[in-house]
C-alpha positions, -999 to 999 in steps of 0.1 A, spaced: 274 104 -107 277 124 -134 245 140 -126 261 151 -97 286 170 -115 271 183 -137 251 198 -107 286 211 -92 297 224 -128 266 241 -129 264 250 -95 302 269 -93 294 287 -124 264 300 -105 286 314 -80 296 342 -105 270 371 -100 277 394 -129 250 426 -109 276 421 -82 306 428 -96 284 455 -124 274 472 -90 310 471 -76 324 486 -107 297 513 -118 297 524 -82 324 510 -58 290 491 -38 280 461 -36 245 454 -51 228 448 -18 237 486 -8 216 493 -45 177 495 -45 160 458 -35 190 447 -29 188 414 -50 217 407 -73 199 406 -104 192 422 -135 160 442 -127 178 459 -98 204 473 -118 188 484 -147 159 501 -122 191 516 -98 217 523 -127 200 521 -158 187 496 -186 225 493 -200 241 480 -170 211 460 -167 213 443 -205 250 441 -196 236 413 -160 214 398 -183 242 390 -204 265 379 -182 238 357 -164 231 340 -201 266 335 -206 273 316 -174 244 292 -179 248 285 -220 289 281 -205 275 258 -181 253 242 -199 273 232 -232 303 220 -210 282 195 -197 265 187 -222 294 188 -252 320 182 -231 319 163 -199 289 136 -207 276 142 -240 257 108 -237 234 121 -212 224 148 -239 195 171 -227 195 157 -187 234 172 -188 221 208 -197 187 204 -175 215 195 -144 238 221 -149 212 243 -155 195 242 -126 224 240 -107 234 272 -120 206 285 -107 209 269 -74 246 288 -75 227 322 -86 203 319 -60 223 306 -32 260 318 -36 282 304 -8 304 333 -6 276 354 -1 259 337 28 230 321 3 218 353 -5 218 357 -44 194 365 -69 162 352 -83 176 331 -109 147 344 -141 173 347 -164 192 317 -154 158 294 -155 151 309 -189 184 303 -208 189 267 -195 150 259 -207 156 271 -237 195 251 -243 176 219 -231 144 219 -255 148 251 -278 108 252 -290 90 247 -258 115 263 -238 117 298 -261 72 287 -256 82 293 -219 97 319 -220 67 336 -242 42 325 -221 60 341 -189 64 376 -205 27 374 -220 12 368 -182 35 399 -176 21 422 -203 -16 410 -195 -10 411 -162 20 435 -149 30 413 -126 64 401 -124 68 370 -95 37 356 -114 52 360 -152 84 345 -133 68 315 -120 52 308 -150 79 300 -170 91 270 -152 60 254 -144 44 258 -178 77 233 -192 70 206 -170 47 192 -192 69 195 -224 96 180 -208 76 148 -195 65 147 -231 96 152 -251 125 143 -229 111 120 -204 104 115 -165 136 123 -152 139 154 -175 103 162 -158 114 159 -125 140 182 -132 117 208 -145 97 206 -115 124 211 -94 131 245 -114 97 256 -109 96 244 -71 128 267 -68 113 294 -82 78 296 -66 99 296 -36 122 323 -48 90 343 -60 66 331 -25 67 365 -12 58 380 -45 33 360 -53 20 366 -17 15 401 -24 1 394 -58 -26 378 -43 -33 401 -15 -33 421 -45 -1 444 -27 18 434 -56 27 470 -77 21 459 -112 47 468 -139 37 503 -147 34 515 -112 73 500 -103 89 525 -124 70 552 -113 77 541 -73 114 539 -83 112 501 -72 
């Protein structure tokens, strides 16, 4: 029951789409009407500028941290890092599939990066940096995003146990699902690299 509550708490926090708020404040239009239509940091930064993108990032990190800290230190401290992982996964689900937006949300990269660090700081940071390195070396954003939770799986199993490893696996499957089209384009060599994205205003 405690685990389900952590998921639901996270889902409720995830429903707050910072990109939607920023887009409406800045332009009077929803995030769906800007750029790629994705309610996430990259789209807002590309459409409105880096400062607004940073504001979206701050909001997404903040809501994830709030959900995870509430679950772990207030509601169910006896669960330890598992409470963080359940709440974080719930936040990613709420962010990716918000009920009020007909389940059309963001892709949850910032959310996932945040709750992995909160669950296991050393390996979470290492996984995030590995994903960043993949983007730097290849230029492919979907590939770097997918690497982050996948790289965290063995660390979760070893340091936090099988249940944590399974939750990390669920986060990886969610990320792969949300980036499936981009990853397919990568393998077909149709995905624009990071340097070309700016030139093409994608």
